[in-house]
N, CA, C, O and CB atoms as a CASP TS submission, in Angstrom:
PFRMAT TS
TARGET T0000
AUTHOR 0000-0000-0000
METHOD Language model
MODEL 1
PARENT N/A
ATOM      1  N   UNK     1       7.051  38.080  32.526  1.00  0.00           N
ATOM      2  CA  UNK     1       6.425  37.312  31.465  1.00  0.00           C
ATOM      3  C   UNK     1       7.386  36.199  31.045  1.00  0.00           C
ATOM      4  O   UNK     1       8.581  36.435  30.867  1.00  0.00           O
ATOM      5  CB  UNK     1       6.050  38.225  30.253  1.00  0.00           C
ATOM      6  N   UNK     2       6.864  35.006  30.891  1.00  0.00           N
ATOM      7  CA  UNK     2       7.670  33.849  30.544  1.00  0.00           C
ATOM      8  C   UNK     2       7.471  33.487  29.087  1.00  0.00           C
ATOM      9  O   UNK     2       6.346  33.465  28.588  1.00  0.00           O
ATOM     10  CB  UNK     2       7.326  32.663  31.440  1.00  0.00           C
ATOM     11  N   UNK     3       8.573  33.204  28.409  1.00  0.00           N
ATOM     12  CA  UNK     3       8.497  32.748  27.024  1.00  0.00           C
ATOM     13  C   UNK     3       8.180  31.264  27.028  1.00  0.00           C
ATOM     14  O   UNK     3       9.000  30.451  27.454  1.00  0.00           O
ATOM     15  CB  UNK     3       9.824  33.036  26.253  1.00  0.00           C
ATOM     16  N   UNK     4       6.999  30.912  26.558  1.00  0.00           N
ATOM     17  CA  UNK     4       6.576  29.508  26.566  1.00  0.00           C
ATOM     18  C   UNK     4       6.776  28.835  25.203  1.00  0.00           C
ATOM     19  O   UNK     4       6.361  27.692  25.011  1.00  0.00           O
ATOM     20  CB  UNK     4       5.110  29.410  26.977  1.00  0.00           C
ATOM     21  N   UNK     5       7.402  29.530  24.269  1.00  0.00           N
ATOM     22  CA  UNK     5       7.540  28.951  22.934  1.00  0.00           C
ATOM     23  C   UNK     5       8.347  27.656  22.963  1.00  0.00           C
ATOM     24  O   UNK     5       8.164  26.802  22.095  1.00  0.00           O
ATOM     25  CB  UNK     5       8.200  29.951  21.992  1.00  0.00           C
ATOM     26  N   UNK     6       9.229  27.494  23.937  1.00  0.00           N
ATOM     27  CA  UNK     6      10.017  26.269  24.032  1.00  0.00           C
ATOM     28  C   UNK     6       9.272  25.159  24.758  1.00  0.00           C
ATOM     29  O   UNK     6       9.746  24.023  24.788  1.00  0.00           O
ATOM     30  CB  UNK     6      11.324  26.549  24.736  1.00  0.00           C
ATOM     31  N   UNK     7       8.123  25.459  25.341  1.00  0.00           N
ATOM     32  CA  UNK     7       7.356  24.460  26.076  1.00  0.00           C
ATOM     33  C   UNK     7       6.496  23.593  25.165  1.00  0.00           C
ATOM     34  O   UNK     7       5.988  22.559  25.596  1.00  0.00           O
ATOM     35  CB  UNK     7       6.484  25.136  27.100  1.00  0.00           C
ATOM     36  N   UNK     8       6.331  24.000  23.925  1.00  0.00           N
ATOM     37  CA  UNK     8       5.458  23.276  23.010  1.00  0.00           C
ATOM     38  C   UNK     8       6.203  22.081  22.421  1.00  0.00           C
ATOM     39  O   UNK     8       7.374  22.193  22.060  1.00  0.00           O
ATOM     40  CB  UNK     8       4.949  24.207  21.886  1.00  0.00           C
ATOM     41  N   UNK     9       5.521  20.935  22.324  1.00  0.00           N
ATOM     42  CA  UNK     9       6.164  19.779  21.703  1.00  0.00           C
ATOM     43  C   UNK     9       6.381  20.018  20.214  1.00  0.00           C
ATOM     44  O   UNK     9       5.618  20.742  19.575  1.00  0.00           O
ATOM     45  CB  UNK     9       5.321  18.514  21.919  1.00  0.00           C
ATOM     46  N   UNK    10       7.398  19.423  19.686  1.00  0.00           N
ATOM     47  CA  UNK    10       7.687  19.512  18.266  1.00  0.00           C
ATOM     48  C   UNK    10       6.588  18.771  17.517  1.00  0.00           C
ATOM     49  O   UNK    10       6.418  17.571  17.728  1.00  0.00           O
ATOM     50  CB  UNK    10       9.097  18.928  17.932  1.00  0.00           C
ATOM     51  N   UNK    11       5.832  19.450  16.642  1.00  0.00           N
ATOM     52  CA  UNK    11       4.735  18.773  15.950  1.00  0.00           C
ATOM     53  C   UNK    11       5.216  17.604  15.097  1.00  0.00           C
ATOM     54  O   UNK    11       4.453  16.670  14.850  1.00  0.00           O
ATOM     55  CB  UNK    11       3.988  19.759  15.081  1.00  0.00           C
ATOM     56  N   UNK    12       6.452  17.638  14.649  1.00  0.00           N
ATOM     57  CA  UNK    12       6.962  16.512  13.867  1.00  0.00           C
ATOM     58  C   UNK    12       7.097  15.267  14.728  1.00  0.00           C
ATOM     59  O   UNK    12       7.084  14.154  14.202  1.00  0.00           O
ATOM     60  CB  UNK    12       8.310  16.863  13.240  1.00  0.00           C
ATOM     61  N   UNK    13       7.226  15.431  16.039  1.00  0.00           N
ATOM     62  CA  UNK    13       7.326  14.296  16.938  1.00  0.00           C
ATOM     63  C   UNK    13       6.017  13.534  17.060  1.00  0.00           C
ATOM     64  O   UNK    13       6.000  12.390  17.515  1.00  0.00           O
ATOM     65  CB  UNK    13       7.772  14.756  18.293  1.00  0.00           C
ATOM     66  N   UNK    14       4.932  14.157  16.658  1.00  0.00           N
ATOM     67  CA  UNK    14       3.615  13.523  16.746  1.00  0.00           C
ATOM     68  C   UNK    14       3.368  12.578  15.575  1.00  0.00           C
ATOM     69  O   UNK    14       2.404  11.813  15.590  1.00  0.00           O
ATOM     70  CB  UNK    14       2.519  14.586  16.795  1.00  0.00           C
ATOM     71  N   UNK    15       4.218  12.623  14.575  1.00  0.00           N
ATOM     72  CA  UNK    15       4.049  11.758  13.418  1.00  0.00           C
ATOM     73  C   UNK    15       4.642  10.393  13.742  1.00  0.00           C
ATOM     74  O   UNK    15       5.839  10.255  13.996  1.00  0.00           O
ATOM     75  CB  UNK    15       4.715  12.372  12.152  1.00  0.00           C
ATOM     76  N   UNK    16       3.788   9.411  13.725  1.00  0.00           N
ATOM     77  CA  UNK    16       4.190   8.063  14.091  1.00  0.00           C
ATOM     78  C   UNK    16       4.595   7.272  12.848  1.00  0.00           C
ATOM     79  O   UNK    16       3.974   7.402  11.793  1.00  0.00           O
ATOM     80  CB  UNK    16       3.055   7.347  14.838  1.00  0.00           C
ATOM     81  N   UNK    17       5.612   6.474  12.977  1.00  0.00           N
ATOM     82  CA  UNK    17       6.057   5.601  11.904  1.00  0.00           C
ATOM     83  C   UNK    17       4.909   4.660  11.531  1.00  0.00           C
ATOM     84  O   UNK    17       4.318   4.032  12.410  1.00  0.00           O
ATOM     85  CB  UNK    17       7.329   4.799  12.326  1.00  0.00           C
ATOM     86  N   UNK    18       4.589   4.554  10.245  1.00  0.00           N
ATOM     87  CA  UNK    18       3.484   3.669   9.846  1.00  0.00           C
ATOM     88  C   UNK    18       3.640   2.235  10.349  1.00  0.00           C
ATOM     89  O   UNK    18       2.643   1.547  10.568  1.00  0.00           O
ATOM     90  CB  UNK    18       3.366   3.654   8.344  1.00  0.00           C
ATOM     91  N   UNK    19       4.871   1.783  10.532  1.00  0.00           N
ATOM     92  CA  UNK    19       5.085   0.430  11.048  1.00  0.00           C
ATOM     93  C   UNK    19       4.581   0.273  12.477  1.00  0.00           C
ATOM     94  O   UNK    19       4.383  -0.848  12.946  1.00  0.00           O
ATOM     95  CB  UNK    19       6.558   0.077  10.986  1.00  0.00           C
ATOM     96  N   UNK    20       4.374   1.386  13.168  1.00  0.00           N
ATOM     97  CA  UNK    20       3.914   1.354  14.553  1.00  0.00           C
ATOM     98  C   UNK    20       2.416   1.626  14.682  1.00  0.00           C
ATOM     99  O   UNK    20       1.884   1.623  15.792  1.00  0.00           O
ATOM    100  CB  UNK    20       4.684   2.362  15.372  1.00  0.00           C
ATOM    101  N   UNK    21       1.737   1.859  13.572  1.00  0.00           N
ATOM    102  CA  UNK    21       0.311   2.135  13.614  1.00  0.00           C
ATOM    103  C   UNK    21      -0.454   0.907  14.092  1.00  0.00           C
ATOM    104  O   UNK    21      -0.174  -0.210  13.656  1.00  0.00           O
ATOM    105  CB  UNK    21      -0.191   2.577  12.237  1.00  0.00           C
ATOM    106  N   UNK    22      -1.401   1.105  14.968  1.00  0.00           N
ATOM    107  CA  UNK    22      -2.268   0.021  15.421  1.00  0.00           C
ATOM    108  C   UNK    22      -3.124  -0.484  14.264  1.00  0.00           C
ATOM    109  O   UNK    22      -3.418  -1.676  14.180  1.00  0.00           O
ATOM    110  CB  UNK    22      -3.162   0.489  16.589  1.00  0.00           C
ATOM    111  N   UNK    23      -3.516   0.410  13.388  1.00  0.00           N
ATOM    112  CA  UNK    23      -4.374   0.052  12.254  1.00  0.00           C
ATOM    113  C   UNK    23      -3.575  -0.158  10.968  1.00  0.00           C
ATOM    114  O   UNK    23      -4.160  -0.216   9.887  1.00  0.00           O
ATOM    115  CB  UNK    23      -5.423   1.132  12.034  1.00  0.00           C
ATOM    116  N   UNK    24      -2.270  -0.271  11.064  1.00  0.00           N
ATOM    117  CA  UNK    24      -1.406  -0.357   9.887  1.00  0.00           C
ATOM    118  C   UNK    24      -1.661  -1.539   8.986  1.00  0.00           C
ATOM    119  O   UNK    24      -1.381  -1.471   7.790  1.00  0.00           O
ATOM    120  CB  UNK    24      -0.011  -0.395  10.313  1.00  0.00           C
ATOM    121  N   UNK    25      -2.185  -2.622   9.526  1.00  0.00           N
ATOM    122  CA  UNK    25      -2.437  -3.819   8.722  1.00  0.00           C
ATOM    123  C   UNK    25      -3.799  -3.801   8.036  1.00  0.00           C
ATOM    124  O   UNK    25      -4.119  -4.702   7.261  1.00  0.00           O
ATOM    125  CB  UNK    25      -2.332  -5.047   9.589  1.00  0.00           C
ATOM    126  N   UNK    26      -4.591  -2.789   8.315  1.00  0.00           N
ATOM    127  CA  UNK    26      -5.901  -2.657   7.669  1.00  0.00           C
ATOM    128  C   UNK    26      -5.723  -2.222   6.216  1.00  0.00           C
ATOM    129  O   UNK    26      -4.660  -1.731   5.837  1.00  0.00           O
ATOM    130  CB  UNK    26      -6.793  -1.641   8.433  1.00  0.00           C
ATOM    131  N   UNK    27      -6.750  -2.401   5.416  1.00  0.00           N
ATOM    132  CA  UNK    27      -6.677  -1.917   4.023  1.00  0.00           C
ATOM    133  C   UNK    27      -6.543  -0.396   3.992  1.00  0.00           C
ATOM    134  O   UNK    27      -6.953   0.287   4.930  1.00  0.00           O
ATOM    135  CB  UNK    27      -7.933  -2.357   3.223  1.00  0.00           C
ATOM    136  N   UNK    28      -5.971   0.129   2.916  1.00  0.00           N
ATOM    137  CA  UNK    28      -5.835   1.583   2.801  1.00  0.00           C
ATOM    138  C   UNK    28      -7.203   2.270   2.811  1.00  0.00           C
ATOM    139  O   UNK    28      -8.219   1.678   2.446  1.00  0.00           O
ATOM    140  CB  UNK    28      -5.071   1.946   1.516  1.00  0.00           C
ATOM    141  N   UNK    29      -7.200   3.514   3.232  1.00  0.00           N
ATOM    142  CA  UNK    29      -8.430   4.294   3.203  1.00  0.00           C
ATOM    143  C   UNK    29      -8.728   4.685   1.754  1.00  0.00           C
ATOM    144  O   UNK    29      -7.856   4.609   0.888  1.00  0.00           O
ATOM    145  CB  UNK    29      -8.315   5.559   4.115  1.00  0.00           C
ATOM    146  N   UNK    30      -9.942   5.093   1.510  1.00  0.00           N
ATOM    147  CA  UNK    30     -10.319   5.549   0.165  1.00  0.00           C
ATOM    148  C   UNK    30      -9.475   6.754  -0.244  1.00  0.00           C
ATOM    149  O   UNK    30      -9.089   6.887  -1.406  1.00  0.00           O
ATOM    150  CB  UNK    30     -11.826   5.908   0.111  1.00  0.00           C
ATOM    151  N   UNK    31      -9.194   7.626   0.714  1.00  0.00           N
ATOM    152  CA  UNK    31      -8.372   8.810   0.416  1.00  0.00           C
ATOM    153  C   UNK    31      -6.954   8.397   0.029  1.00  0.00           C
ATOM    154  O   UNK    31      -6.375   8.956  -0.903  1.00  0.00           O
ATOM    155  CB  UNK    31      -8.333   9.767   1.632  1.00  0.00           C
ATOM    156  N   UNK    32      -6.397   7.424   0.741  1.00  0.00           N
ATOM    157  CA  UNK    32      -5.058   6.942   0.391  1.00  0.00           C
ATOM    158  C   UNK    32      -5.052   6.346  -1.014  1.00  0.00           C
ATOM    159  O   UNK    32      -4.161   6.637  -1.812  1.00  0.00           O
ATOM    160  CB  UNK    32      -4.575   5.895   1.416  1.00  0.00           C
ATOM    161  N   UNK    33      -6.037   5.521  -1.312  1.00  0.00           N
ATOM    162  CA  UNK    33      -6.098   4.890  -2.631  1.00  0.00           C
ATOM    163  C   UNK    33      -6.224   5.928  -3.743  1.00  0.00           C
ATOM    164  O   UNK    33      -5.583   5.807  -4.787  1.00  0.00           O
ATOM    165  CB  UNK    33      -7.273   3.913  -2.695  1.00  0.00           C
ATOM    166  N   UNK    34      -7.037   6.929  -3.519  1.00  0.00           N
ATOM    167  CA  UNK    34      -7.223   7.972  -4.522  1.00  0.00           C
ATOM    168  C   UNK    34      -5.935   8.769  -4.728  1.00  0.00           C
ATOM    169  O   UNK    34      -5.532   9.018  -5.864  1.00  0.00           O
ATOM    170  CB  UNK    34      -8.366   8.908  -4.112  1.00  0.00           C
ATOM    171  N   UNK    35      -5.296   9.165  -3.638  1.00  0.00           N
ATOM    172  CA  UNK    35      -4.070   9.955  -3.734  1.00  0.00           C
ATOM    173  C   UNK    35      -2.944   9.126  -4.341  1.00  0.00           C
ATOM    174  O   UNK    35      -2.158   9.634  -5.141  1.00  0.00           O
ATOM    175  CB  UNK    35      -3.656  10.482  -2.348  1.00  0.00           C
ATOM    176  N   UNK    36      -2.863   7.851  -3.964  1.00  0.00           N
ATOM    177  CA  UNK    36      -1.859   6.963  -4.554  1.00  0.00           C
ATOM    178  C   UNK    36      -2.041   6.876  -6.062  1.00  0.00           C
ATOM    179  O   UNK    36      -1.070   6.920  -6.816  1.00  0.00           O
ATOM    180  CB  UNK    36      -1.941   5.560  -3.929  1.00  0.00           C
ATOM    181  N   UNK    37      -3.268   6.755  -6.487  1.00  0.00           N
ATOM    182  CA  UNK    37      -3.556   6.678  -7.914  1.00  0.00           C
ATOM    183  C   UNK    37      -3.100   7.946  -8.632  1.00  0.00           C
ATOM    184  O   UNK    37      -2.496   7.879  -9.703  1.00  0.00           O
ATOM    185  CB  UNK    37      -5.052   6.449  -8.144  1.00  0.00           C
ATOM    186  N   UNK    38      -3.388   9.083  -8.044  1.00  0.00           N
ATOM    187  CA  UNK    38      -2.984  10.366  -8.628  1.00  0.00           C
ATOM    188  C   UNK    38      -1.468  10.470  -8.707  1.00  0.00           C
ATOM    189  O   UNK    38      -0.917  10.825  -9.749  1.00  0.00           O
ATOM    190  CB  UNK    38      -3.551  11.535  -7.808  1.00  0.00           C
ATOM    191  N   UNK    39      -0.794  10.158  -7.598  1.00  0.00           N
ATOM    192  CA  UNK    39       0.663  10.250  -7.571  1.00  0.00           C
ATOM    193  C   UNK    39       1.303   9.265  -8.544  1.00  0.00           C
ATOM    194  O   UNK    39       2.258   9.609  -9.240  1.00  0.00           O
ATOM    195  CB  UNK    39       1.181   9.999  -6.159  1.00  0.00           C
ATOM    196  N   UNK    40       0.781   8.047  -8.593  1.00  0.00           N
ATOM    197  CA  UNK    40       1.332   7.036  -9.492  1.00  0.00           C
ATOM    198  C   UNK    40       1.201   7.476 -10.946  1.00  0.00           C
ATOM    199  O   UNK    40       2.117   7.288 -11.747  1.00  0.00           O
ATOM    200  CB  UNK    40       0.628   5.690  -9.281  1.00  0.00           C
ATOM    201  N   UNK    41       0.069   8.055 -11.273  1.00  0.00           N
ATOM    202  CA  UNK    41      -0.145   8.550 -12.638  1.00  0.00           C
ATOM    203  C   UNK    41       0.886   9.634 -12.966  1.00  0.00           C
ATOM    204  O   UNK    41       1.466   9.632 -14.052  1.00  0.00           O
ATOM    205  CB  UNK    41      -1.591   9.106 -12.802  1.00  0.00           C
ATOM    206  N   UNK    42       1.112  10.555 -12.031  1.00  0.00           N
ATOM    207  CA  UNK    42       2.071  11.633 -12.256  1.00  0.00           C
ATOM    208  C   UNK    42       3.510  11.124 -12.346  1.00  0.00           C
ATOM    209  O   UNK    42       4.320  11.679 -13.088  1.00  0.00           O
ATOM    210  CB  UNK    42       1.961  12.659 -11.146  1.00  0.00           C
ATOM    211  N   UNK    43       3.826  10.071 -11.594  1.00  0.00           N
ATOM    212  CA  UNK    43       5.186   9.533 -11.560  1.00  0.00           C
ATOM    213  C   UNK    43       5.386   8.422 -12.589  1.00  0.00           C
ATOM    214  O   UNK    43       6.469   7.846 -12.686  1.00  0.00           O
ATOM    215  CB  UNK    43       5.506   9.009 -10.166  1.00  0.00           C
ATOM    216  N   UNK    44       4.332   8.123 -13.359  1.00  0.00           N
ATOM    217  CA  UNK    44       4.369   7.011 -14.307  1.00  0.00           C
ATOM    218  C   UNK    44       4.831   5.737 -13.593  1.00  0.00           C
ATOM    219  O   UNK    44       5.733   5.033 -14.048  1.00  0.00           O
ATOM    220  CB  UNK    44       5.307   7.339 -15.503  1.00  0.00           C
ATOM    221  N   UNK    45       4.182   5.471 -12.465  1.00  0.00           N
ATOM    222  CA  UNK    45       4.510   4.316 -11.628  1.00  0.00           C
ATOM    223  C   UNK    45       3.253   3.481 -11.419  1.00  0.00           C
ATOM    224  O   UNK    45       2.136   3.918 -11.694  1.00  0.00           O
ATOM    225  CB  UNK    45       5.110   4.764 -10.261  1.00  0.00           C
ATOM    226  N   UNK    46       3.467   2.281 -10.930  1.00  0.00           N
ATOM    227  CA  UNK    46       2.348   1.408 -10.624  1.00  0.00           C
ATOM    228  C   UNK    46       2.192   1.292  -9.120  1.00  0.00           C
ATOM    229  O   UNK    46       3.159   1.418  -8.368  1.00  0.00           O
ATOM    230  CB  UNK    46       2.541   0.021 -11.259  1.00  0.00           C
ATOM    231  N   UNK    47       0.964   1.052  -8.692  1.00  0.00           N
ATOM    232  CA  UNK    47       0.676   0.826  -7.280  1.00  0.00           C
ATOM    233  C   UNK    47       0.355  -0.649  -7.125  1.00  0.00           C
ATOM    234  O   UNK    47      -0.589  -1.145  -7.741  1.00  0.00           O
ATOM    235  CB  UNK    47      -0.507   1.732  -6.766  1.00  0.00           C
ATOM    236  N   UNK    48       1.134  -1.364  -6.305  1.00  0.00           N
ATOM    237  CA  UNK    48       0.869  -2.793  -6.123  1.00  0.00           C
ATOM    238  C   UNK    48      -0.501  -3.034  -5.499  1.00  0.00           C
ATOM    239  O   UNK    48      -0.994  -2.228  -4.710  1.00  0.00           O
ATOM    240  CB  UNK    48       1.953  -3.426  -5.254  1.00  0.00           C
ATOM    241  N   UNK    49      -1.093  -4.143  -5.865  1.00  0.00           N
ATOM    242  CA  UNK    49      -2.370  -4.553  -5.286  1.00  0.00           C
ATOM    243  C   UNK    49      -2.145  -5.055  -3.860  1.00  0.00           C
ATOM    244  O   UNK    49      -1.066  -5.547  -3.527  1.00  0.00           O
ATOM    245  CB  UNK    49      -3.047  -5.651  -6.155  1.00  0.00           C
ATOM    246  N   UNK    50      -3.165  -4.926  -3.032  1.00  0.00           N
ATOM    247  CA  UNK    50      -3.142  -5.529  -1.703  1.00  0.00           C
ATOM    248  C   UNK    50      -2.292  -4.816  -0.670  1.00  0.00           C
ATOM    249  O   UNK    50      -1.877  -5.430   0.313  1.00  0.00           O
ATOM    250  CB  UNK    50      -2.673  -6.902  -1.816  1.00  0.00           C
ATOM    251  N   UNK    51      -2.023  -3.539  -0.868  1.00  0.00           N
ATOM    252  CA  UNK    51      -1.255  -2.793   0.126  1.00  0.00           C
ATOM    253  C   UNK    51      -2.046  -2.657   1.421  1.00  0.00           C
ATOM    254  O   UNK    51      -3.276  -2.614   1.411  1.00  0.00           O
ATOM    255  CB  UNK    51      -0.875  -1.405  -0.415  1.00  0.00           C
ATOM    256  N   UNK    52      -1.329  -2.590   2.524  1.00  0.00           N
ATOM    257  CA  UNK    52      -1.954  -2.261   3.798  1.00  0.00           C
ATOM    258  C   UNK    52      -1.972  -0.746   3.944  1.00  0.00           C
ATOM    259  O   UNK    52      -1.378  -0.029   3.139  1.00  0.00           O
ATOM    260  CB  UNK    52      -1.203  -2.934   4.992  1.00  0.00           C
ATOM    261  N   UNK    53      -2.645  -0.275   4.957  1.00  0.00           N
ATOM    262  CA  UNK    53      -2.696   1.160   5.232  1.00  0.00           C
ATOM    263  C   UNK    53      -1.281   1.715   5.448  1.00  0.00           C
ATOM    264  O   UNK    53      -0.949   2.787   4.941  1.00  0.00           O
ATOM    265  CB  UNK    53      -3.581   1.442   6.471  1.00  0.00           C
ATOM    266  N   UNK    54      -0.462   0.992   6.191  1.00  0.00           N
ATOM    267  CA  UNK    54       0.907   1.441   6.463  1.00  0.00           C
ATOM    268  C   UNK    54       1.745   1.430   5.184  1.00  0.00           C
ATOM    269  O   UNK    54       2.509   2.363   4.936  1.00  0.00           O
ATOM    270  CB  UNK    54       1.563   0.549   7.537  1.00  0.00           C
ATOM    271  N   UNK    55       1.609   0.387   4.377  1.00  0.00           N
ATOM    272  CA  UNK    55       2.363   0.312   3.131  1.00  0.00           C
ATOM    273  C   UNK    55       1.937   1.420   2.167  1.00  0.00           C
ATOM    274  O   UNK    55       2.772   1.994   1.468  1.00  0.00           O
ATOM    275  CB  UNK    55       2.175  -1.064   2.475  1.00  0.00           C
ATOM    276  N   UNK    56       0.661   1.711   2.133  1.00  0.00           N
ATOM    277  CA  UNK    56       0.158   2.795   1.279  1.00  0.00           C
ATOM    278  C   UNK    56       0.756   4.122   1.712  1.00  0.00           C
ATOM    279  O   UNK    56       1.131   4.938   0.870  1.00  0.00           O
ATOM    280  CB  UNK    56      -1.386   2.864   1.326  1.00  0.00           C
ATOM    281  N   UNK    57       0.847   4.343   3.003  1.00  0.00           N
ATOM    282  CA  UNK    57       1.426   5.581   3.506  1.00  0.00           C
ATOM    283  C   UNK    57       2.887   5.724   3.079  1.00  0.00           C
ATOM    284  O   UNK    57       3.324   6.799   2.669  1.00  0.00           O
ATOM    285  CB  UNK    57       1.315   5.633   5.029  1.00  0.00           C
ATOM    286  N   UNK    58       3.623   4.639   3.180  1.00  0.00           N
ATOM    287  CA  UNK    58       5.037   4.668   2.764  1.00  0.00           C
ATOM    288  C   UNK    58       5.160   4.911   1.270  1.00  0.00           C
ATOM    289  O   UNK    58       6.032   5.662   0.832  1.00  0.00           O
ATOM    290  CB  UNK    58       5.740   3.352   3.138  1.00  0.00           C
ATOM    291  N   UNK    59       4.296   4.283   0.485  1.00  0.00           N
ATOM    292  CA  UNK    59       4.343   4.472  -0.969  1.00  0.00           C
ATOM    293  C   UNK    59       3.965   5.903  -1.331  1.00  0.00           C
ATOM    294  O   UNK    59       4.534   6.476  -2.261  1.00  0.00           O
ATOM    295  CB  UNK    59       3.402   3.474  -1.679  1.00  0.00           C
ATOM    296  N   UNK    60       3.027   6.476  -0.620  1.00  0.00           N
ATOM    297  CA  UNK    60       2.671   7.879  -0.830  1.00  0.00           C
ATOM    298  C   UNK    60       3.897   8.756  -0.587  1.00  0.00           C
ATOM    299  O   UNK    60       4.190   9.645  -1.386  1.00  0.00           O
ATOM    300  CB  UNK    60       1.500   8.302   0.103  1.00  0.00           C
ATOM    301  N   UNK    61       4.608   8.516   0.497  1.00  0.00           N
ATOM    302  CA  UNK    61       5.820   9.290   0.787  1.00  0.00           C
ATOM    303  C   UNK    61       6.831   9.170  -0.351  1.00  0.00           C
ATOM    304  O   UNK    61       7.418  10.166  -0.773  1.00  0.00           O
ATOM    305  CB  UNK    61       6.455   8.818   2.107  1.00  0.00           C
ATOM    306  N   UNK    62       7.033   7.948  -0.846  1.00  0.00           N
ATOM    307  CA  UNK    62       7.986   7.722  -1.935  1.00  0.00           C
ATOM    308  C   UNK    62       7.574   8.476  -3.196  1.00  0.00           C
ATOM    309  O   UNK    62       8.390   9.138  -3.837  1.00  0.00           O
ATOM    310  CB  UNK    62       8.106   6.223  -2.237  1.00  0.00           C
ATOM    311  N   UNK    63       6.293   8.362  -3.537  1.00  0.00           N
ATOM    312  CA  UNK    63       5.814   9.010  -4.758  1.00  0.00           C
ATOM    313  C   UNK    63       5.782  10.525  -4.619  1.00  0.00           C
ATOM    314  O   UNK    63       5.989  11.239  -5.600  1.00  0.00           O
ATOM    315  CB  UNK    63       4.428   8.498  -5.116  1.00  0.00           C
ATOM    316  N   UNK    64       5.528  11.022  -3.419  1.00  0.00           N
ATOM    317  CA  UNK    64       5.597  12.470  -3.214  1.00  0.00           C
ATOM    318  C   UNK    64       7.014  12.969  -3.476  1.00  0.00           C
ATOM    319  O   UNK    64       7.206  14.023  -4.081  1.00  0.00           O
ATOM    320  CB  UNK    64       5.151  12.842  -1.780  1.00  0.00           C
ATOM    321  N   UNK    65       7.994  12.216  -3.022  1.00  0.00           N
ATOM    322  CA  UNK    65       9.383  12.606  -3.249  1.00  0.00           C
ATOM    323  C   UNK    65       9.694  12.592  -4.743  1.00  0.00           C
ATOM    324  O   UNK    65      10.378  13.484  -5.245  1.00  0.00           O
ATOM    325  CB  UNK    65      10.346  11.667  -2.488  1.00  0.00           C
ATOM    326  N   UNK    66       9.198  11.591  -5.447  1.00  0.00           N
ATOM    327  CA  UNK    66       9.443  11.488  -6.889  1.00  0.00           C
ATOM    328  C   UNK    66       8.775  12.628  -7.669  1.00  0.00           C
ATOM    329  O   UNK    66       9.354  13.161  -8.616  1.00  0.00           O
ATOM    330  CB  UNK    66       8.939  10.142  -7.409  1.00  0.00           C
ATOM    331  N   UNK    67       7.579  12.988  -7.271  1.00  0.00           N
ATOM    332  CA  UNK    67       6.815  13.996  -8.016  1.00  0.00           C
ATOM    333  C   UNK    67       7.050  15.414  -7.499  1.00  0.00           C
ATOM    334  O   UNK    67       6.675  16.381  -8.163  1.00  0.00           O
ATOM    335  CB  UNK    67       5.336  13.673  -7.949  1.00  0.00           C
ATOM    336  N   UNK    68       7.657  15.548  -6.336  1.00  0.00           N
ATOM    337  CA  UNK    68       7.872  16.876  -5.765  1.00  0.00           C
ATOM    338  C   UNK    68       6.650  17.417  -5.035  1.00  0.00           C
ATOM    339  O   UNK    68       6.637  18.585  -4.646  1.00  0.00           O
ATOM    340  CB  UNK    68       8.268  17.837  -6.850  1.00  0.00           C
ATOM    341  N   UNK    69       5.636  16.602  -4.843  1.00  0.00           N
ATOM    342  CA  UNK    69       4.420  17.065  -4.180  1.00  0.00           C
ATOM    343  C   UNK    69       4.562  17.175  -2.668  1.00  0.00           C
ATOM    344  O   UNK    69       3.808  17.921  -2.043  1.00  0.00           O
ATOM    345  CB  UNK    69       3.288  16.143  -4.504  1.00  0.00           C
ATOM    346  N   UNK    70       5.479  16.475  -2.076  1.00  0.00           N
ATOM    347  CA  UNK    70       5.561  16.425  -0.622  1.00  0.00           C
ATOM    348  C   UNK    70       6.402  17.514   0.011  1.00  0.00           C
ATOM    349  O   UNK    70       6.723  17.433   1.196  1.00  0.00           O
ATOM    350  CB  UNK    70       6.094  15.125  -0.215  1.00  0.00           C
ATOM    351  N   UNK    71       6.757  18.506  -0.737  1.00  0.00           N
ATOM    352  CA  UNK    71       7.647  19.551  -0.210  1.00  0.00           C
ATOM    353  C   UNK    71       6.942  20.490   0.711  1.00  0.00           C
ATOM    354  O   UNK    71       7.557  21.420   1.234  1.00  0.00           O
ATOM    355  CB  UNK    71       8.262  20.331  -1.324  1.00  0.00           C
TER
END
């Protein structure tokens, strides 16, 4: 019997940098906008107008770190 647990790709490797997203320059999704609003409210922060999908993702990461939600 062969142990195949080492044959699986690291799931973290599947996460692509938002700067490399093909759709990164598109407007944020409704889900991103809603979550950003929630996180900003919790962090007492503002969300800049006109973010791209990639920028929204980065801001979500920042606000998750500030609020402790991304753990």
